[in-house]
C-alpha positions as CSV (number, residue, x, y, z in Angstrom):
1,M,43.9,31.5,-14.4
2,Q,40.8,31.5,-12.2
3,L,38.2,34.0,-13.2
4,S,36.4,36.1,-10.6
5,E,32.6,36.3,-10.6
6,S,32.7,39.7,-12.3
7,H,34.9,38.4,-15.1
8,R,33.1,35.2,-16.0
9,T,31.8,35.1,-19.6
10,A,28.5,33.7,-20.7
11,D,30.3,30.5,-21.6
12,D,31.4,30.1,-18.0
13,A,27.9,30.4,-16.6
14,E,25.9,27.3,-15.5
15,P,23.4,26.1,-18.1
16,A,19.9,27.3,-17.2
17,D,18.7,23.7,-17.0
18,S,21.6,22.3,-14.9
19,P,20.8,20.9,-11.4
20,D,22.9,23.6,-9.7
21,A,21.1,26.3,-11.6
22,A,17.8,24.8,-10.6
23,K,18.9,24.6,-7.0
24,N,20.0,28.2,-7.0
25,T,16.7,29.3,-8.5
26,E,14.8,27.4,-5.8
27,D,17.0,28.9,-3.0
28,R,16.1,32.4,-4.1
29,Y,12.6,31.8,-2.9
30,Y,13.7,30.2,0.4
31,I,13.0,32.5,3.3
32,T,15.3,31.5,6.1
33,A,13.6,33.5,8.8
34,L,10.2,32.0,8.0
35,A,11.7,28.5,8.0
36,R,13.3,29.1,11.4
37,G,10.0,30.4,12.8
38,L,8.2,27.3,11.6
39,E,11.0,25.1,13.1
40,V,10.3,26.7,16.5
41,L,6.6,25.7,16.2
42,A,7.5,22.2,15.0
43,C,9.8,21.5,17.9
44,F,6.9,21.2,20.4
45,R,5.7,17.7,21.2
46,S,2.4,16.5,22.7
47,A,4.2,15.4,25.9
48,D,5.8,18.8,26.5
49,K,4.5,20.8,29.5
50,G,6.1,24.0,28.1
51,L,9.5,24.9,26.8
52,T,11.9,27.7,27.7
53,N,13.8,29.7,25.1
54,Q,16.9,27.8,26.0
55,Q,15.2,24.4,25.4
56,I,13.7,25.6,22.1
57,A,17.2,26.9,21.1
58,E,18.7,23.5,21.8
59,R,16.0,21.6,19.9
60,C,16.2,23.9,16.9
61,G,20.0,24.4,16.9
62,L,19.5,28.2,17.0
63,P,21.0,30.9,19.2
64,K,18.9,31.7,22.2
65,S,18.8,35.4,21.2
66,T,17.3,34.5,17.9
67,V,14.8,32.2,19.5
68,T,13.8,34.9,21.9
69,R,12.7,37.1,19.0
70,F,10.8,34.3,17.4
71,T,8.9,33.4,20.5
72,Y,8.0,37.0,21.2
73,T,6.6,37.4,17.7
74,L,4.8,34.1,17.7
75,T,3.2,34.9,21.0
76,R,2.0,38.2,19.7
77,L,0.4,36.4,16.8
78,G,-1.2,33.8,19.0
79,Y,0.8,30.8,17.8
80,L,2.5,30.5,21.2
81,T,1.3,31.4,24.7
82,Q,3.6,32.1,27.6
83,E,2.9,30.5,30.9
84,T,3.8,31.6,34.4
85,G,7.5,31.1,34.8
86,G,8.4,32.0,31.2
87,R,7.7,28.6,29.5
88,Y,6.0,28.6,26.1
89,M,3.2,26.4,24.8
90,L,1.5,26.2,21.4
91,G,-1.3,28.7,21.1
92,T,-4.8,28.5,19.7
93,A,-3.7,29.8,16.3
94,T,-1.8,26.6,15.7
95,L,-5.0,24.7,16.5
96,G,-6.7,26.5,13.6
97,L,-4.0,25.4,11.2
98,G,-4.1,21.8,12.4
99,S,-7.9,21.6,12.3
100,A,-8.1,23.0,8.8
101,M,-5.6,20.3,7.6
102,L,-7.4,17.4,9.3
103,A,-10.8,18.6,8.0
104,R,-9.6,18.1,4.4
105,L,-8.6,14.5,5.1
106,D,-11.8,12.8,4.0
107,I,-10.0,9.4,4.3
108,R,-10.3,9.6,8.1
109,Q,-14.1,9.4,8.0
110,L,-14.0,6.6,5.5
111,A,-11.4,4.7,7.5
112,R,-12.7,5.2,11.0
113,P,-15.3,2.3,11.1
114,M,-12.8,-0.1,9.6
115,L,-10.1,0.9,12.0
116,Q,-12.4,0.6,15.0
117,E,-13.6,-2.8,14.0
118,L,-10.0,-4.1,13.7
119,A,-9.1,-2.4,17.1
120,D,-12.0,-4.1,18.8
121,F,-11.3,-7.5,17.2
122,S,-7.6,-7.4,18.1
123,G,-7.6,-5.5,21.4
124,T,-5.0,-3.1,19.9
125,T,-4.6,0.5,18.8
126,V,-5.1,1.0,15.0
127,S,-3.9,4.3,13.5
128,I,-3.2,6.2,10.3
129,A,-0.2,8.5,10.0
130,M,1.5,10.8,7.5
131,R,5.1,11.8,7.3
132,D,6.4,15.0,8.9
133,R,10.2,15.3,8.1
134,L,11.8,12.3,9.9
135,S,8.8,11.1,11.8
136,M,5.3,9.9,11.3
137,I,2.5,11.9,12.8
138,Y,-0.9,10.3,13.6
139,V,-4.0,11.8,12.0
140,E,-6.5,9.1,13.1
141,V,-6.4,6.7,16.1
142,C,-8.9,4.1,17.1
143,R,-8.3,1.9,20.2
144,S,-10.0,-1.0,21.8
145,T,-11.4,-0.9,25.3
146,A,-8.6,-3.2,26.4
147,A,-6.9,-1.9,29.5
148,L,-3.5,-2.4,27.9
149,S,-4.0,-0.7,24.5
150,L,-1.4,2.0,23.6
151,S,-2.2,5.5,24.8
152,L,-1.5,7.2,21.4
153,Q,-3.5,10.0,20.0
154,V,-3.9,12.3,17.0
155,G,-0.7,14.3,16.9
156,S,1.5,11.6,18.4
157,R,4.7,11.0,16.6
158,M,6.6,7.8,15.7
159,P,10.1,7.5,14.3
160,L,10.4,6.7,10.6
161,A,13.3,4.3,11.0
162,A,12.3,2.1,14.0
163,S,8.5,1.9,13.8
164,A,6.5,-0.3,11.6
165,I,4.3,2.6,10.5
166,G,7.4,4.6,9.5
167,R,9.0,1.6,7.6
168,A,5.7,1.1,5.7
169,Y,5.9,4.6,4.5
170,L,9.6,4.2,3.4
171,V,8.7,1.1,1.5
172,K,6.0,2.8,-0.5
173,A,7.8,6.1,-1.0
174,S,9.3,7.0,-4.3
175,E,13.1,6.6,-4.9
176,Q,13.5,10.3,-4.9
177,E,11.7,10.8,-1.6
178,R,13.8,8.0,-0.1
179,K,16.9,9.8,-1.3
180,D,15.7,13.1,0.2
181,I,15.0,11.4,3.5
182,L,18.4,9.7,3.7
183,S,20.1,13.0,2.7
184,R,18.4,14.8,5.5
185,C,19.5,12.1,7.9
186,L,23.1,12.4,6.7
187,E,23.0,16.1,7.4
188,L,22.2,15.3,11.1
189,D,24.8,12.6,11.7
190,E,26.0,9.3,10.4
191,L,24.2,7.3,13.0
192,A,20.8,8.7,11.9
193,F,21.7,7.9,8.3
194,T,22.6,4.3,9.2
195,A,19.5,3.8,11.3
196,M,17.2,5.1,8.5
197,K,19.0,3.0,5.8
198,D,18.7,-0.1,8.1
199,G,15.0,0.6,8.7
200,L,14.3,0.9,5.0
201,E,16.1,-2.4,4.3
202,K,14.3,-4.1,7.1
203,G,11.0,-2.8,5.7
204,L,11.7,-4.0,2.2
205,R,12.5,-7.5,3.5
206,D,9.3,-7.6,5.6
207,Y,7.2,-6.5,2.7
208,A,8.6,-9.2,0.5
209,Q,7.9,-11.8,3.1
210,Y,4.7,-10.6,4.8
211,G,3.2,-7.9,2.6
212,C,3.5,-5.5,5.6
213,T,6.3,-4.1,7.8
214,T,6.9,-5.2,11.3
215,S,8.4,-3.8,14.5
216,F,8.6,-6.3,17.3
217,G,10.3,-4.6,20.3
218,E,12.4,-2.4,18.0
219,W,10.5,1.0,18.6
220,Q,9.9,0.1,22.2
221,K,11.0,-3.2,23.7
222,D,7.5,-4.0,25.1
223,V,5.5,-3.0,22.0
224,N,4.7,-5.0,18.9
225,G,3.3,-3.6,15.7
226,I,2.7,-4.1,11.9
227,A,1.8,-1.6,9.2
228,V,1.0,-1.1,5.6
229,G,1.5,1.9,3.3
230,F,-1.2,3.2,1.0
231,F,-2.2,6.1,-1.3
232,P,-5.7,7.1,-0.2
233,I,-8.6,7.3,-2.6
234,G,-8.6,10.6,-4.5
235,G,-5.3,11.7,-2.9
236,S,-1.6,11.8,-3.7
237,Q,-0.3,12.0,-0.1
238,L,1.2,8.7,1.0
239,M,0.0,7.4,4.3
240,S,0.5,4.3,6.5
241,V,-1.9,2.3,8.7
242,N,-0.7,0.3,11.6
243,C,-1.9,-2.0,14.3
244,G,0.0,-2.5,17.6
245,G,-0.1,-3.1,21.3
246,P,1.9,-4.2,24.3
247,S,3.9,-7.4,23.6
248,S,2.4,-8.9,26.8
249,S,-1.0,-9.1,25.2
250,V,-0.3,-8.8,21.5
251,S,2.1,-11.4,20.3
252,K,4.0,-11.5,17.0
253,E,2.2,-14.6,16.0
254,F,-1.2,-13.1,16.6
255,L,-0.4,-10.0,14.6
256,L,1.0,-11.9,11.6
257,D,-1.5,-14.7,11.5
258,E,-4.8,-13.0,12.6
259,V,-4.3,-9.2,12.2
260,R,-2.1,-9.0,9.1
261,P,-4.7,-10.1,6.4
262,R,-7.3,-7.8,7.9
263,L,-4.9,-4.8,8.0
264,I,-3.8,-5.5,4.4
265,E,-7.5,-5.6,3.3
266,I,-8.1,-2.3,5.0
267,A,-5.2,-0.6,3.2
268,S,-6.5,-2.1,-0.1
269,R,-10.0,-0.8,0.5
270,L,-8.7,2.7,1.3
271,E,-6.7,2.8,-1.9
272,S,-9.3,1.4,-4.3
């Protein structure tokens, strides 16, 4: 006979140290409304000229009525601003959060001269990025004066699965973090899961062969890039550094033969 919740004995309860019990304990501290509000802020991209409540609702998978309350509150607090026509953009309060986070990344100041030297040598864009859910977000970018260098900037995002910088992160990540990432992909859809799994496997093969990850026309068909993951000096937050540019001026052979040893050396110096 199946016992109801009210009639379960102490013997029927989950052990305090069981995985399910631990998950339930964690969930007690999870504030869904706060998480959804942060998702609203996170759905904005650097290329956006402003988003309507409907567009935000579609990106976040939330009812429009719920989003309307969030955008009203976030606007009152300065995290969003409302433009003429009803579109929302990130407000100055979010700039304060981002600036505070970037200010504590001392590795940027240490890395910048090395990144710029490599960018000038190779005529490419050289960047450092950190993971944000299922993408990599740039925290430092140095580019050459070459007319065809990539127009990426701090705050730009790259996909984990298809980009060299994302694959470099996956290769260096712990087994548990990889499992968490794949689990999150599976919650989205099977295609996202398969793409992430393929990206990880490609990254592992590249690392074994080259000591770096590659993406030759896979992120964008006319862009080539390579990347290396590293744990910065004095920090525990995994990062990746990449070098890339238009395939018309930056060939696969040039990246592997000339740039790769220099990029690996930079990652090593930033770790040691």
